[in-house]
ZAVODO-175505 format. One line per 5 residues: number of its first residue (from 1); for each residue x negated, y, z negated of C-alpha. Coordinates in nm, 3 decimals, decimal comma. Example, Ala and Ser with C-alpha at 12.3 -4.5 7.8 and 13.67 -1.06 7.14 Angstrom:
1> -1,230:-0,450:-0,780; -1,367:-0,106:-0,714 $
//
This chain:
1> -3,290:-11,899:-1,577; -3,104:-11,584:-1,670; -3,275:-11,352:-1,905; -2,940:-11,295:-2,102; -2,975:-11,650:-2,231 $
6> -3,300:-11,548:-2,427; -3,103:-11,303:-2,666; -2,781:-11,285:-2,882; -2,558:-10,986:-2,817; -2,336:-10,798:-3,050 $
11> -2,190:-10,470:-3,073; -2,270:-10,221:-3,332; -2,152:-9,863:-3,422; -2,408:-9,610:-3,557; -2,325:-9,235:-3,690 $
16> -2,567:-9,002:-3,545; -2,591:-8,625:-3,622; -2,529:-8,427:-3,293; -2,497:-8,074:-3,222; -2,237:-7,959:-2,953 $
21> -2,404:-7,730:-2,681; -2,102:-7,527:-2,633; -1,991:-7,415:-2,986; -2,328:-7,505:-3,157; -2,143:-7,715:-3,442 $
26> -2,322:-8,000:-3,599; -2,129:-8,318:-3,681; -2,172:-8,676:-3,731; -2,040:-8,873:-3,421; -1,993:-9,280:-3,412 $
31> -2,220:-9,400:-3,104; -2,173:-9,773:-2,986; -2,482:-9,986:-2,920; -2,545:-10,315:-2,793; -2,789:-10,499:-2,982 $
36> -2,984:-10,789:-2,808; -3,186:-10,995:-3,056; -3,433:-11,226:-2,925; -3,345:-11,604:-3,007; -3,571:-11,790:-3,248 $
41> -3,643:-12,076:-2,968; -3,617:-12,098:-2,601; -3,309:-12,236:-2,447; -3,279:-12,592:-2,316; -3,393:-12,647:-1,947 $
46> -3,649:-12,349:-1,945; -3,934:-12,399:-1,675; -4,296:-12,261:-1,724; -4,213:-11,937:-1,587; -3,929:-11,889:-1,835 $
51> -4,157:-11,983:-2,133; -4,392:-11,706:-2,024; -4,083:-11,455:-1,992; -3,963:-11,556:-2,329; -4,293:-11,502:-2,497 $
56> -4,283:-11,141:-2,373; -3,920:-11,074:-2,461; -3,843:-10,835:-2,765; -3,527:-10,739:-2,943; -3,379:-10,436:-2,814 $
61> -3,067:-10,197:-2,832; -2,886:-10,021:-2,535; -2,648:-9,727:-2,588; -2,293:-9,791:-2,444; -2,160:-9,432:-2,494 $
66> -2,272:-9,169:-2,250; -2,019:-8,869:-2,353; -1,900:-8,746:-2,670; -1,626:-8,514:-2,735; -1,684:-8,223:-2,990 $
71> -1,422:-8,220:-3,280; -1,419:-7,855:-3,301; -1,386:-7,735:-2,947; -1,283:-8,065:-2,765; -1,528:-8,027:-2,494 $
76> -1,724:-8,325:-2,383; -2,108:-8,323:-2,386; -2,357:-8,576:-2,239; -2,586:-8,777:-2,482; -2,942:-8,711:-2,376 $
81> -3,255:-8,886:-2,498; -3,342:-9,248:-2,514; -3,067:-9,489:-2,407; -3,286:-9,799:-2,478; -3,451:-9,861:-2,819 $
86> -3,708:-10,145:-2,896; -3,634:-10,324:-3,243; -3,947:-10,432:-3,373; -4,029:-10,603:-3,724; -4,389:-10,512:-3,705 $
91> -4,397:-10,138:-3,660; -4,734:-9,949:-3,710; -4,725:-9,758:-4,034; -4,846:-9,396:-4,015; -5,132:-9,456:-4,242 $
96> -5,284:-9,759:-4,049; -5,589:-9,723:-3,843; -5,383:-9,783:-3,513; -5,175:-9,473:-3,578; -5,164:-9,235:-3,292 $
101> -4,979:-8,910:-3,403; -4,963:-8,797:-3,042; -4,757:-9,115:-2,954; -4,567:-9,170:-3,257; -4,213:-9,262:-3,181 $
106> -4,258:-9,280:-2,802; -4,197:-9,634:-2,677 $
//
């Protein structure tokens, strides 16, 4: 079974503040993401191996846009950093016992 059948996909646009490396102007840019949300139940026709993979599956977002054009100088610059973000409903709170400040935000 294809892993894409475990998720529902939709496109989303989020506004992110970015700084142009050429002119150093900071502005908000719309960035497109594909949001893949894990389905609530396993699709029909799944085997034993598919059940194991579905149990380990998690919701996540994938960035679609790789380049952004500066609104002031019109130069294009590449988006660096994370291109995939895990979406979790049970995130670790900073005041809990499992909180590790060295690893906070790293997934």
